[in-house]
C-alpha positions in Angstrom: -156.8 70.8 -81.9 -154.9 69.8 -78.8 -151.7 71.4 -77.6 -149.1 69.0 -76.6 -145.2 68.7 -76.7 -144.3 66.4 -79.4 -140.7 65.1 -79.4 -137.7 67.2 -78.3 -134.1 66.5 -79.0 -131.1 68.6 -77.8 -127.6 67.8 -78.8 -125.0 68.9 -76.0 -121.5 68.3 -75.1 -120.7 66.5 -72.0 -117.4 65.7 -70.2 -116.6 62.2 -69.1 -115.0 62.5 -65.6 -112.1 60.0 -65.0 -108.8 59.9 -63.2 -107.2 61.1 -66.6 -106.0 64.8 -66.1 -107.4 65.5 -69.5 -111.2 65.3 -69.7 -112.9 63.9 -72.7 -115.8 65.8 -74.3 -118.4 63.9 -76.1 -121.5 64.7 -78.0 -124.7 63.5 -76.1 -128.4 63.6 -77.3 -131.0 64.5 -74.8 -134.5 63.1 -75.9 -138.1 63.5 -74.8 -141.1 61.9 -76.4 -144.8 63.0 -75.6 -145.5 59.2 -75.6 -143.4 58.9 -72.4 -144.1 62.1 -70.6 -142.4 61.1 -67.4 -139.1 60.0 -69.0 -136.1 61.5 -70.6 -133.4 59.6 -72.6 -129.7 60.5 -72.5 -128.0 58.8 -75.6 -124.2 58.5 -75.7 -122.7 58.0 -79.2 -121.5 54.6 -80.5 -118.0 53.7 -79.8 -118.2 54.4 -76.1 -119.4 50.9 -75.2 -117.4 47.7 -75.9 -120.2 46.7 -78.4 -119.7 49.9 -80.3 -123.4 50.7 -80.2 -125.3 53.8 -78.8 -125.6 53.6 -75.1 -129.1 54.9 -74.0 -130.2 55.5 -70.5 -133.9 56.3 -69.6 -134.5 58.3 -66.5 -137.4 60.2 -64.8 -137.6 63.7 -66.1 -138.3 64.8 -62.5 -134.9 63.2 -61.4 -133.0 65.2 -63.9 -134.8 68.3 -62.9 -134.4 67.9 -59.0 -130.7 67.1 -59.6 -130.0 70.5 -60.9 -130.7 72.1 -57.5 -129.8 69.2 -55.1 -128.4 65.7 -55.0 -131.1 63.4 -56.2 -131.6 59.7 -57.2 -130.5 56.3 -55.9 -129.9 53.1 -57.8 -128.7 53.3 -61.4 -128.8 57.1 -61.9 -127.9 60.0 -59.7 -127.7 63.7 -60.4 -126.4 66.6 -58.5 -125.3 70.2 -59.1 -121.6 70.8 -59.3 -120.9 74.5 -58.6 -123.1 77.2 -60.1 -122.9 76.1 -63.8 -122.3 72.4 -64.0 -124.4 69.2 -63.1 -123.0 65.7 -62.7 -125.0 62.6 -63.8 -123.6 59.3 -62.4 -124.6 56.1 -64.2 -124.3 52.7 -62.5 -124.2 49.5 -64.5 -122.8 45.8 -64.1 -119.9 47.0 -66.2 -118.9 49.9 -63.8 -119.7 53.6 -63.1 -119.6 56.5 -65.5 -119.5 60.1 -64.2 -120.5 62.7 -66.8 -120.5 66.4 -66.3 -123.0 68.7 -68.2 -123.6 72.4 -68.4 -126.7 73.0 -66.2 -127.8 75.6 -68.7 -128.1 73.0 -71.5 -130.1 70.6 -69.2 -132.4 73.4 -68.1 -132.9 74.5 -71.7 -133.8 70.9 -72.7 -136.3 70.4 -69.7 -137.8 73.8 -70.5 -138.4 72.5 -74.2 -140.0 69.4 -72.9 -142.7 71.5 -71.2 -143.3 74.0 -74.1 -146.6 73.4 -75.8 -146.5 72.9 -79.5 -149.3 72.4 -82.0 -149.4 68.8 -83.3 
């Protein structure tokens, strides 16, 4: 019997950062699958995109991890710490830029679970 991490999903709340003084909290799913051990997925709910479908970003697990302690990434996704308890993930697409703030503890908990061995 082999020990491996199967699938991990964590539901968290995030804040979309904009020039609006009232931030908007949204539910976000963080996903990891053993079949893609180097990647994590951040899934935003339907209704945020013009098409009304879920918006999913795939990024390296190492990028998310590194961004909790120092600015990391280039290109489409960048991650950096924001104070002692927050982290910011910036997503670039042809439609524009989205800046989303997460509780660092939620991201750390998710990442820790992606490394926890479970019996398949």
